[in-house]
MOPAC internal coordinates of N, CA, C and O (Angstrom, degrees):
PM7 1SCF
backbone

  N    0.0000 0     0.00 0     0.00 0    0    0    0
  C    1.4423 1     0.00 0     0.00 0    1    0    0
  C    1.5307 1   108.11 1     0.00 0    2    1    0
  O    1.2310 1   120.83 1   -46.09 1    3    2    1
  N    1.3253 1   116.01 1   133.91 1    3    2    1
  C    1.4483 1   121.67 1  -179.78 1    5    3    2
  C    1.5229 1   110.75 1   -87.16 1    6    5    3
  O    1.2310 1   121.72 1   -22.71 1    7    6    5
  N    1.3294 1   114.32 1   157.29 1    7    6    5
  C    1.4549 1   119.36 1   172.16 1    9    7    6
  C    1.5181 1   108.82 1   -65.27 1   10    9    7
  O    1.2310 1   120.35 1   -23.08 1   11   10    9
  N    1.3145 1   116.93 1   156.92 1   11   10    9
  C    1.4629 1   120.28 1   175.46 1   13   11   10
  C    1.5222 1   108.90 1   -65.88 1   14   13   11
  O    1.2310 1   120.02 1   130.72 1   15   14   13
  N    1.3419 1   117.58 1   -49.28 1   15   14   13
  C    1.4627 1   121.49 1  -179.43 1   17   15   14
  C    1.5234 1   109.65 1  -160.98 1   18   17   15
  O    1.2310 1   121.18 1   -19.09 1   19   18   17
  N    1.3415 1   115.35 1   160.91 1   19   18   17
  C    1.4530 1   121.36 1   175.04 1   21   19   18
  C    1.5202 1   109.25 1  -124.70 1   22   21   19
  O    1.2310 1   120.87 1   -34.24 1   23   22   21
  N    1.3107 1   115.94 1   145.76 1   23   22   21
  C    1.4619 1   121.16 1   179.26 1   25   23   22
  C    1.5223 1   108.06 1   -76.24 1   26   25   23
  O    1.2310 1   120.09 1   -47.57 1   27   26   25
  N    1.3382 1   117.43 1   132.43 1   27   26   25
  C    1.4587 1   119.58 1  -178.84 1   29   27   26
  C    1.5338 1   113.72 1  -120.57 1   30   29   27
  O    1.2310 1   119.91 1  -171.87 1   31   30   29
  N    1.3166 1   117.77 1     8.13 1   31   30   29
  C    1.4624 1   121.60 1   177.81 1   33   31   30
  C    1.5321 1   109.17 1  -120.59 1   34   33   31
  O    1.2310 1   120.88 1   -18.55 1   35   34   33
  N    1.3420 1   115.93 1   161.45 1   35   34   33
  C    1.4593 1   120.33 1  -178.08 1   37   35   34
  C    1.5195 1   113.16 1   -89.88 1   38   37   35
  O    1.2310 1   120.18 1   159.95 1   39   38   37
  N    1.3196 1   117.26 1   -20.05 1   39   38   37
  C    1.4547 1   119.61 1  -176.18 1   41   39   38
  C    1.5220 1   111.93 1   -88.32 1   42   41   39
  O    1.2310 1   121.48 1    -4.80 1   43   42   41
  N    1.3203 1   114.78 1   175.20 1   43   42   41
  C    1.4628 1   123.51 1  -179.22 1   45   43   42
  C    1.5280 1   110.33 1   -63.39 1   46   45   43
  O    1.2310 1   121.13 1   -46.97 1   47   46   45
  N    1.3037 1   115.44 1   133.03 1   47   46   45
  C    1.4703 1   121.44 1   176.07 1   49   47   46
  C    1.5222 1   108.35 1  -132.14 1   50   49   47
  O    1.2310 1   120.16 1   -18.94 1   51   50   49
  N    1.3324 1   117.30 1   161.06 1   51   50   49
  C    1.4691 1   119.13 1   177.23 1   53   51   50
  C    1.5319 1   110.85 1   -63.39 1   54   53   51
  O    1.2310 1   121.09 1   -24.65 1   55   54   53
  N    1.2911 1   115.52 1   155.35 1   55   54   53
  C    1.4654 1   120.32 1   175.25 1   57   55   54
  C    1.5258 1   109.48 1   -58.76 1   58   57   55
  O    1.2310 1   120.88 1   -32.81 1   59   58   57
  N    1.3166 1   115.92 1   147.19 1   59   58   57
  C    1.4628 1   120.41 1   178.85 1   61   59   58
  C    1.5256 1   111.51 1   -59.14 1   62   61   59
  O    1.2310 1   120.13 1   145.96 1   63   62   61
  N    1.2978 1   117.35 1   -34.04 1   63   62   61
  C    1.4649 1   121.04 1   179.96 1   65   63   62
  C    1.5311 1   112.19 1   -63.26 1   66   65   63
  O    1.2310 1   120.13 1   157.20 1   67   66   65
  N    1.3338 1   117.36 1   -22.80 1   67   66   65
  C    1.4651 1   120.91 1   178.26 1   69   67   66
  C    1.5289 1   111.79 1   -71.83 1   70   69   67
  O    1.2310 1   120.33 1   166.11 1   71   70   69
  N    1.3288 1   116.98 1   -13.89 1   71   70   69
  C    1.4692 1   121.34 1  -178.33 1   73   71   70
  C    1.5212 1   112.80 1  -100.88 1   74   73   71
  O    1.2310 1   119.92 1  -167.40 1   75   74   73
  N    1.3070 1   117.76 1    12.60 1   75   74   73
  C    1.4637 1   121.10 1  -176.93 1   77   75   74
  C    1.5212 1   113.96 1   -60.65 1   78   77   75
  O    1.2310 1   119.72 1   156.44 1   79   78   77
  N    1.3132 1   118.15 1   -23.56 1   79   78   77
  C    1.4616 1   120.33 1   179.99 1   81   79   78
  C    1.5208 1   112.74 1   -87.13 1   82   81   79
  O    1.2310 1   119.82 1   177.05 1   83   82   81
  N    1.3245 1   117.95 1    -2.95 1   83   82   81
  C    1.4727 1   120.52 1  -178.94 1   85   83   82
  C    1.5286 1   110.32 1   -78.14 1   86   85   83
  O    1.2310 1   121.12 1   -28.48 1   87   86   85
  N    1.2949 1   115.46 1   151.52 1   87   86   85
  C    1.4695 1   121.81 1  -179.44 1   89   87   86
  C    1.5299 1   110.75 1   -63.22 1   90   89   87
  O    1.2310 1   120.30 1   137.24 1   91   90   89
  N    1.3379 1   117.03 1   -42.76 1   91   90   89
  C    1.4666 1   120.73 1  -178.65 1   93   91   90
  C    1.5268 1   110.90 1   -61.09 1   94   93   91
  O    1.2310 1   120.18 1   135.54 1   95   94   93
  N    1.3187 1   117.26 1   -44.46 1   95   94   93
  C    1.4654 1   121.47 1   178.54 1   97   95   94
  C    1.5286 1   110.31 1   -61.75 1   98   97   95
  O    1.2310 1   120.38 1   133.24 1   99   98   97
  N    1.3102 1   116.88 1   -46.76 1   99   98   97
  C    1.4595 1   120.83 1  -177.43 1  101   99   98
  C    1.5229 1   112.08 1   -64.40 1  102  101   99
  O    1.2310 1   120.11 1   140.45 1  103  102  101
  N    1.3374 1   117.40 1   -39.55 1  103  102  101
  C    1.4711 1   120.12 1   179.15 1  105  103  102
  C    1.5214 1   110.88 1   -68.03 1  106  105  103
  O    1.2310 1   120.15 1   137.20 1  107  106  105
  N    1.3397 1   117.33 1   -42.80 1  107  106  105
  C    1.4622 1   120.51 1   179.56 1  109  107  106
  C    1.5292 1   110.40 1   -63.65 1  110  109  107
  O    1.2310 1   120.41 1   137.65 1  111  110  109
  N    1.3111 1   116.82 1   -42.35 1  111  110  109
  C    1.4637 1   121.19 1   178.64 1  113  111  110
  C    1.5343 1   110.37 1   -64.58 1  114  113  111
  O    1.2310 1   120.36 1   137.42 1  115  114  113
  N    1.3258 1   116.92 1   -42.58 1  115  114  113
  C    1.4665 1   122.23 1   179.06 1  117  115  114
  C    1.5317 1   110.45 1   -60.18 1  118  117  115
  O    1.2310 1   120.38 1   135.15 1  119  118  117
  N    1.3319 1   116.88 1   -44.85 1  119  118  117
  C    1.4662 1   120.59 1   179.11 1  121  119  118
  C    1.5274 1   111.24 1   -67.71 1  122  121  119
  O    1.2310 1   120.04 1   140.71 1  123  122  121
  N    1.3234 1   117.52 1   -39.29 1  123  122  121
  C    1.4712 1   120.58 1   178.06 1  125  123  122
  C    1.5218 1   112.37 1   -61.94 1  126  125  123
  O    1.2310 1   120.45 1   149.98 1  127  126  125
  N    1.3338 1   116.74 1   -30.02 1  127  126  125
  C    1.4583 1   121.14 1   179.25 1  129  127  126
  C    1.5289 1   112.76 1   -87.41 1  130  129  127
  O    1.2310 1   120.34 1  -169.94 1  131  130  129
  N    1.3288 1   116.95 1    10.06 1  131  130  129
  C    1.4583 1   121.32 1   176.13 1  133  131  130
  C    1.5111 1   114.63 1    86.11 1  134  133  131
  O    1.2310 1   119.71 1  -168.87 1  135  134  133
  N    1.3140 1   118.15 1    11.13 1  135  134  133
  C    1.4578 1   121.37 1  -179.38 1  137  135  134
  C    1.5195 1   112.55 1   -77.04 1  138  137  135
  O    1.2310 1   121.51 1   -16.14 1  139  138  137
  N    1.3117 1   114.72 1   163.86 1  139  138  137
  C    1.4674 1   121.55 1   176.35 1  141  139  138
  C    1.5137 1   108.61 1  -110.31 1  142  141  139
  O    1.2310 1   121.16 1   -29.69 1  143  142  141
  N    1.3342 1   115.38 1   150.31 1  143  142  141
  C    1.4586 1   120.91 1  -179.54 1  145  143  142
  C    1.5177 1   110.59 1   -90.42 1  146  145  143
  O    1.2310 1   120.77 1   -36.48 1  147  146  145
  N    1.3259 1   116.13 1   143.52 1  147  146  145
  C    1.4671 1   119.11 1   173.45 1  149  147  146
  C    1.5307 1   108.22 1   -86.93 1  150  149  147
  O    1.2310 1   120.13 1    -4.25 1  151  150  149
  N    1.3113 1   117.35 1   175.75 1  151  150  149
  C    1.4643 1   122.26 1  -175.16 1  153  151  150
  C    1.5231 1   112.04 1   -60.56 1  154  153  151
  O    1.2310 1   119.48 1   137.66 1  155  154  153
  N    1.3109 1   118.59 1   -42.34 1  155  154  153
  C    1.4608 1   121.61 1   179.79 1  157  155  154
  C    1.5276 1   110.78 1   -61.61 1  158  157  155
  O    1.2310 1   120.21 1   137.32 1  159  158  157
  N    1.3226 1   117.20 1   -42.68 1  159  158  157
  C    1.4635 1   121.52 1   179.14 1  161  159  158
  C    1.5244 1   111.36 1   -66.85 1  162  161  159
  O    1.2310 1   120.40 1   139.50 1  163  162  161
  N    1.3350 1   116.85 1   -40.50 1  163  162  161
  C    1.4644 1   120.38 1   177.64 1  165  163  162
  C    1.5274 1   110.97 1   -62.07 1  166  165  163
  O    1.2310 1   120.67 1   135.70 1  167  166  165
  N    1.3262 1   116.32 1   -44.30 1  167  166  165
  C    1.4641 1   120.59 1   179.49 1  169  167  166
  C    1.5277 1   110.91 1   -64.77 1  170  169  167
  O    1.2310 1   120.19 1   137.26 1  171  170  169
  N    1.3334 1   117.24 1   -42.74 1  171  170  169
  C    1.4611 1   120.64 1   179.66 1  173  171  170
  C    1.5222 1   111.13 1   -62.88 1  174  173  171
  O    1.2310 1   120.65 1   134.98 1  175  174  173
  N    1.3230 1   116.35 1   -45.02 1  175  174  173
  C    1.4595 1   121.41 1  -179.09 1  177  175  174
  C    1.5258 1   111.39 1   -63.22 1  178  177  175
  O    1.2310 1   120.10 1   136.26 1  179  178  177
  N    1.3079 1   117.42 1   -43.74 1  179  178  177
  C    1.4655 1   121.36 1   178.43 1  181  179  178
  C    1.5213 1   110.86 1   -61.96 1  182  181  179
  O    1.2310 1   120.22 1   137.27 1  183  182  181
  N    1.3169 1   117.18 1   -42.73 1  183  182  181
  C    1.4658 1   120.42 1   179.55 1  185  183  182
  C    1.5271 1   110.87 1   -67.22 1  186  185  183
  O    1.2310 1   119.92 1   138.59 1  187  186  185
  N    1.3202 1   117.77 1   -41.41 1  187  186  185
  C    1.4650 1   121.78 1  -179.06 1  189  187  186
  C    1.5290 1   111.49 1   -65.84 1  190  189  187
  O    1.2310 1   120.10 1   141.41 1  191  190  189
  N    1.3138 1   117.41 1   -38.59 1  191  190  189
  C    1.4635 1   121.03 1   179.49 1  193  191  190
  C    1.5264 1   110.58 1   -68.23 1  194  193  191
  O    1.2310 1   120.00 1   138.55 1  195  194  193
  N    1.3061 1   117.61 1   -41.45 1  195  194  193
  C    1.4591 1   120.66 1  -176.13 1  197  195  194
  C    1.5192 1   114.00 1   -83.56 1  198  197  195
  O    1.2310 1   119.45 1   170.01 1  199  198  197
  N    1.3207 1   118.65 1    -9.99 1  199  198  197
  C    1.4543 1   119.94 1  -178.93 1  201  199  198
  C    1.5319 1   113.11 1  -100.96 1  202  201  199
  O    1.2310 1   119.74 1   176.47 1  203  202  201
  N    1.3239 1   118.09 1    -3.53 1  203  202  201
  C    1.4677 1   119.03 1   177.56 1  205  203  202
  C    1.5201 1   110.04 1   -97.62 1  206  205  203
  O    1.2310 1   120.70 1   -24.91 1  207  206  205
  N    1.3245 1   116.27 1   155.09 1  207  206  205
  C    1.4660 1   120.83 1  -177.13 1  209  207  206
  C    1.5234 1   113.09 1  -104.71 1  210  209  207
  O    1.2310 1   119.71 1   179.98 1  211  210  209
  N    1.3166 1   118.16 1    -0.02 1  211  210  209
  C    1.4580 1   121.30 1  -177.07 1  213  211  210
  C    1.5260 1   113.17 1   -88.72 1  214  213  211
  O    1.2310 1   120.05 1   132.98 1  215  214  213
  N    1.3139 1   117.52 1   -47.02 1  215  214  213
  C    1.4579 1   121.21 1  -172.24 1  217  215  214
  C    1.5227 1   111.20 1  -130.22 1  218  217  215
  O    1.2310 1   120.61 1   -30.79 1  219  218  217
  N    1.3173 1   116.44 1   149.21 1  219  218  217
  C    1.4607 1   121.37 1   179.58 1  221  219  218
  C    1.5300 1   111.64 1   -82.81 1  222  221  219
  O    1.2310 1   120.27 1   147.02 1  223  222  221
  N    1.3287 1   117.08 1   -32.98 1  223  222  221
  C    1.4699 1   120.63 1  -175.86 1  225  223  222
  C    1.5205 1   112.58 1  -126.63 1  226  225  223
  O    1.2310 1   120.29 1  -156.95 1  227  226  225
  N    1.3023 1   117.06 1    23.05 1  227  226  225
  C    1.4495 1   120.24 1  -178.41 1  229  227  226
  C    1.5162 1   111.80 1  -144.04 1  230  229  227
  O    1.2310 1   121.63 1    -6.37 1  231  230  229
  N    1.3161 1   114.49 1   173.63 1  231  230  229
  C    1.4645 1   121.02 1  -179.00 1  233  231  230
  C    1.5239 1   108.47 1  -122.92 1  234  233  231
  O    1.2310 1   119.86 1   -57.75 1  235  234  233
  N    1.3412 1   117.87 1   122.25 1  235  234  233
  C    1.4609 1   119.79 1   176.07 1  237  235  234
  C    1.5234 1   110.23 1   -84.55 1  238  237  235
  O    1.2310 1   121.15 1   -40.37 1  239  238  237
  N    1.3296 1   115.41 1   139.63 1  239  238  237
  C    1.4605 1   119.87 1   178.04 1  241  239  238
  C    1.5256 1   108.79 1  -150.87 1  242  241  239
  O    1.2310 1   120.79 1   -71.29 1  243  242  241
  N    1.3085 1   116.09 1   108.71 1  243  242  241
  C    1.4676 1   123.94 1   175.48 1  245  243  242
  C    1.5292 1   112.86 1    51.01 1  246  245  243
  O    1.2310 1   120.31 1  -134.99 1  247  246  245
  N    1.3387 1   117.02 1    45.01 1  247  246  245
  C    1.4580 1   121.86 1   177.66 1  249  247  246
  C    1.5160 1   115.18 1    88.20 1  250  249  247
  O    1.2310 1   120.35 1   179.26 1  251  250  249
  N    1.3132 1   116.94 1    -0.74 1  251  250  249
  C    1.4634 1   122.28 1   178.70 1  253  251  250
  C    1.5204 1   109.65 1  -110.89 1  254  253  251
  O    1.2310 1   120.46 1   -37.10 1  255  254  253
  N    1.3352 1   116.72 1   142.90 1  255  254  253
  C    1.4567 1   122.30 1   177.16 1  257  255  254
  C    1.5260 1   108.88 1  -108.87 1  258  257  255
  O    1.2310 1   121.47 1   -60.47 1  259  258  257
  N    1.3290 1   114.79 1   119.53 1  259  258  257
  C    1.4678 1   121.28 1   175.27 1  261  259  258
  C    1.5215 1   106.63 1   -96.81 1  262  261  259
  O    1.2310 1   120.65 1   -70.53 1  263  262  261
  N    1.3227 1   116.36 1   109.47 1  263  262  261
  C    1.4618 1   122.48 1  -172.79 1  265  263  262
  C    1.5304 1   111.04 1   -91.85 1  266  265  263
  O    1.2310 1   121.18 1   -48.25 1  267  266  265
  N    1.3350 1   115.35 1   131.75 1  267  266  265
  C    1.4627 1   120.60 1   179.96 1  269  267  266
  C    1.5296 1   111.36 1  -125.45 1  270  269  267
  O    1.2310 1   120.14 1  -151.46 1  271  270  269
  N    1.3389 1   117.33 1    28.54 1  271  270  269
  C    1.4656 1   120.11 1  -178.35 1  273  271  270
  C    1.5229 1   112.74 1   -62.96 1  274  273  271
  O    1.2310 1   120.12 1   158.14 1  275  274  273
  N    1.3089 1   117.38 1   -21.86 1  275  274  273
  C    1.4643 1   120.35 1  -179.10 1  277  275  274
  C    1.5331 1   113.24 1   -76.09 1  278  277  275
  O    1.2310 1   119.66 1   164.96 1  279  278  277
  N    1.3274 1   118.26 1   -15.04 1  279  278  277
  C    1.4631 1   120.02 1  -177.00 1  281  279  278
  C    1.5264 1   114.66 1  -120.98 1  282  281  279
  O    1.2310 1   119.70 1   167.32 1  283  282  281
  N    1.3273 1   118.18 1   -12.68 1  283  282  281
  C    1.4650 1   119.17 1  -179.39 1  285  283  282
  C    1.5214 1   110.53 1   -98.59 1  286  285  283
  O    1.2310 1   121.22 1   -25.32 1  287  286  285
  N    1.3270 1   115.28 1   154.68 1  287  286  285
  C    1.4568 1   123.19 1  -179.65 1  289  287  286
  C    1.5215 1   108.61 1  -124.22 1  290  289  287
  O    1.2310 1   121.02 1   -25.01 1  291  290  289
  N    1.3329 1   115.64 1   154.99 1  291  290  289
  C    1.4529 1   121.29 1   178.30 1  293  291  290
  C    1.5328 1   109.70 1   -89.28 1  294  293  291
  O    1.2310 1   120.91 1   -47.73 1  295  294  293
  N    1.3283 1   115.86 1   132.27 1  295  294  293
  C    1.4620 1   122.00 1   178.74 1  297  295  294
  C    1.5171 1   109.77 1  -126.99 1  298  297  295
  O    1.2310 1   120.97 1   -35.53 1  299  298  297
  N    1.3154 1   115.76 1   144.47 1  299  298  297
  C    1.4612 1   121.85 1   167.96 1  301  299  298
  C    1.5110 1   106.76 1  -104.47 1  302  301  299
  O    1.2310 1   120.72 1   -46.86 1  303  302  301
  N    1.3180 1   116.24 1   133.14 1  303  302  301
  C    1.4619 1   121.34 1  -179.12 1  305  303  302
  C    1.5212 1   108.40 1  -120.85 1  306  305  303
  O    1.2310 1   120.98 1   -56.77 1  307  306  305
  N    1.3227 1   115.74 1   123.23 1  307  306  305
  C    1.4698 1   120.75 1   174.31 1  309  307  306
  C    1.5213 1   107.04 1   -95.20 1  310  309  307
  O    1.2310 1   121.63 1   -62.11 1  311  310  309
  N    1.3266 1   114.49 1   117.89 1  311  310  309
  C    1.4512 1   120.73 1  -175.72 1  313  311  310
  C    1.5291 1   108.02 1  -152.50 1  314  313  311
  O    1.2310 1   120.45 1   -45.80 1  315  314  313
  N    1.2980 1   116.74 1   134.20 1  315  314  313
  C    1.4632 1   122.52 1   178.42 1  317  315  314
  C    1.5274 1   111.98 1    57.79 1  318  317  315
  O    1.2310 1   120.22 1  -145.47 1  319  318  317
  N    1.3354 1   117.18 1    34.53 1  319  318  317
  C    1.4559 1   121.61 1   178.10 1  321  319  318
  C    1.5165 1   114.64 1    76.91 1  322  321  319
  O    1.2310 1   119.34 1  -170.11 1  323  322  321
  N    1.3308 1   118.86 1     9.89 1  323  322  321
  C    1.4579 1   123.25 1   179.91 1  325  323  322
  C    1.5191 1   110.28 1  -128.93 1  326  325  323
  O    1.2310 1   121.38 1   -22.43 1  327  326  325
  N    1.3244 1   114.97 1   157.57 1  327  326  325
  C    1.4642 1   120.14 1   175.87 1  329  327  326
  C    1.5175 1   107.94 1  -112.54 1  330  329  327
  O    1.2310 1   120.66 1   -51.36 1  331  330  329
  N    1.3258 1   116.34 1   128.64 1  331  330  329
  C    1.4625 1   122.64 1   179.82 1  333  331  330
  C    1.5193 1   109.67 1  -124.61 1  334  333  331
  O    1.2310 1   120.92 1   -27.40 1  335  334  333
  N    1.3344 1   115.85 1   152.60 1  335  334  333
  C    1.4638 1   122.09 1   176.75 1  337  335  334
  C    1.5101 1   110.84 1   -98.14 1  338  337  335
  O    1.2310 1   120.88 1   -41.54 1  339  338  337
  N    1.3174 1   115.93 1   138.46 1  339  338  337
  C    1.4554 1   122.25 1   175.99 1  341  339  338
  C    1.5229 1   108.74 1  -140.02 1  342  341  339
  O    1.2310 1   120.76 1   -29.53 1  343  342  341
  N    1.3146 1   116.16 1   150.47 1  343  342  341
  C    1.4653 1   121.50 1   169.97 1  345  343  342
  C    1.5221 1   107.25 1  -108.43 1  346  345  343
  O    1.2310 1   121.02 1   -45.86 1  347  346  345
  N    1.3347 1   115.65 1   134.14 1  347  346  345
  C    1.4596 1   120.10 1  -177.25 1  349  347  346
  C    1.5202 1   109.72 1  -153.44 1  350  349  347
  O    1.2310 1   121.39 1   -19.09 1  351  350  349
  N    1.3237 1   114.95 1   160.91 1  351  350  349
  C    1.4647 1   121.35 1   175.93 1  353  351  350
  C    1.5301 1   109.60 1   -67.69 1  354  353  351
  O    1.2310 1   120.73 1   132.30 1  355  354  353
  N    1.3278 1   116.21 1   -47.70 1  355  354  353
  C    1.4616 1   121.85 1   178.89 1  357  355  354
  C    1.5293 1   109.24 1  -156.11 1  358  357  355
  O    1.2310 1   120.80 1    -4.17 1  359  358  357
  N    1.3346 1   116.07 1   175.83 1  359  358  357
  C    1.4653 1   120.38 1  -177.31 1  361  359  358
  C    1.5299 1   112.25 1   -64.54 1  362  361  359
  O    1.2310 1   120.14 1   144.57 1  363  362  361
  N    1.3024 1   117.34 1   -35.43 1  363  362  361
  C    1.4609 1   120.40 1  -179.51 1  365  363  362
  C    1.5207 1   110.70 1   -64.44 1  366  365  363
  O    1.2310 1   120.28 1   136.14 1  367  366  365
  N    1.3299 1   117.08 1   -43.86 1  367  366  365
  C    1.4660 1   120.68 1   177.37 1  369  367  366
  C    1.5220 1   110.67 1   -65.01 1  370  369  367
  O    1.2310 1   120.34 1   141.99 1  371  370  369
  N    1.3086 1   116.95 1   -38.01 1  371  370  369
  C    1.4641 1   120.97 1   178.36 1  373  371  370
  C    1.5261 1   110.78 1   -64.23 1  374  373  371
  O    1.2310 1   120.40 1   136.53 1  375  374  373
  N    1.3146 1   116.84 1   -43.47 1  375  374  373
  C    1.4721 1   120.11 1   178.22 1  377  375  374
  C    1.5330 1   111.80 1   -62.17 1  378  377  375
  O    1.2310 1   120.35 1   151.49 1  379  378  377
  N    1.3202 1   116.93 1   -28.51 1  379  378  377
  C    1.4664 1   119.71 1  -178.65 1  381  379  378
  C    1.5270 1   112.45 1   -69.05 1  382  381  379
  O    1.2310 1   119.82 1   158.43 1  383  382  381
  N    1.3423 1   117.94 1   -21.57 1  383  382  381
  C    1.4607 1   119.62 1  -179.77 1  385  383  382
  C    1.5210 1   113.03 1  -101.92 1  386  385  383
  O    1.2310 1   120.08 1   170.73 1  387  386  385
  N    1.3337 1   117.44 1    -9.27 1  387  386  385
  C    1.4649 1   121.07 1  -179.56 1  389  387  386
  C    1.5256 1   110.67 1   -92.69 1  390  389  387
  O    1.2310 1   120.98 1   -31.82 1  391  390  389
  N    1.3129 1   115.72 1   148.18 1  391  390  389
  C    1.4619 1   121.15 1   178.74 1  393  391  390
  C    1.5184 1   109.23 1  -122.32 1  394  393  391
  O    1.2310 1   120.30 1   -34.23 1  395  394  393
  N    1.3066 1   117.03 1   145.77 1  395  394  393
  C    1.4547 1   121.75 1   178.72 1  397  395  394
  C    1.5086 1   111.79 1    90.54 1  398  397  395
  O    1.2310 1   121.53 1     2.27 1  399  398  397
  N    1.3299 1   114.68 1  -177.73 1  399  398  397
  C    1.4597 1   121.45 1  -178.02 1  401  399  398
  C    1.5343 1   110.31 1   -72.26 1  402  401  399
  O    1.2310 1   121.11 1   -45.30 1  403  402  401
  N    1.3188 1   115.48 1   134.70 1  403  402  401
  C    1.4583 1   122.03 1   178.42 1  405  403  402
  C    1.5198 1   107.44 1  -110.64 1  406  405  403
  O    1.2310 1   120.54 1   -58.10 1  407  406  405
  N    1.3258 1   116.57 1   121.90 1  407  406  405
  C    1.4611 1   120.40 1   179.47 1  409  407  406
  C    1.5298 1   112.24 1   -76.13 1  410  409  407
  O    1.2310 1   120.94 1   134.54 1  411  410  409
  N    1.3401 1   115.81 1   -45.46 1  411  410  409
  C    1.4555 1   119.32 1  -177.67 1  413  411  410
  C    1.5239 1   110.62 1  -161.58 1  414  413  411
  O    1.2310 1   121.00 1   -33.13 1  415  414  413
  N    1.3343 1   115.69 1   146.87 1  415  414  413
  C    1.4648 1   122.10 1   173.44 1  417  415  414
  C    1.5202 1   106.78 1  -125.76 1  418  417  415
  O    1.2310 1   120.94 1   -53.46 1  419  418  417
  N    1.3397 1   115.82 1   126.54 1  419  418  417
  C    1.4548 1   121.07 1  -179.37 1  421  419  418
  C    1.5250 1   108.68 1  -123.04 1  422  421  419
  O    1.2310 1   120.41 1   -52.42 1  423  422  421
  N    1.3267 1   116.82 1   127.58 1  423  422  421
  C    1.4616 1   121.07 1   176.36 1  425  423  422
  C    1.5129 1   108.55 1   -87.49 1  426  425  423
  O    1.2310 1   120.71 1   -51.84 1  427  426  425
  N    1.3351 1   116.25 1   128.16 1  427  426  425
  C    1.4595 1   121.36 1   177.27 1  429  427  426
  C    1.5182 1   108.29 1   -95.99 1  430  429  427
  O    1.2310 1   121.40 1   -45.34 1  431  430  429
  N    1.3030 1   114.93 1   134.66 1  431  430  429
  C    1.4619 1   119.77 1  -177.27 1  433  431  430
  C    1.4982 1   110.20 1  -106.64 1  434  433  431
  O    1.2310 1   120.10 1   180.00 1  435  434  433

C-alpha cells in the first residue's frame, strides 16, 4: 500500500488531512483501498498528471506530492511528425487529452 502523499517542499504546508476533499487525495485513497477507477476518474488523472510541470507520474497539491506511479504507464505518441512521451492510465484516457490526428500510440513496458 502506498502513502497518500509525501511533502516535497521545505516550507510550512497545510496538514495532509486538510486536503481530504481534493480529487487527488480521494483517488489515491480509493486506489490504496483496492478500488478501481471509472472512466471519468481515469481521464481526470491522466490529464492532471500530464498538465503539471513538477512530476511525471504524480500530482502536486499545496506542497504535497500524490504519487500514481503504480497505476500509470509510459506511452510514446507519434503525432504531427513527432514522437512525444506521456504517462497515462490507458490509451483511452490518453486519447481524451490529445487533440488532432494521432498516427500511433505505443505503450512502453
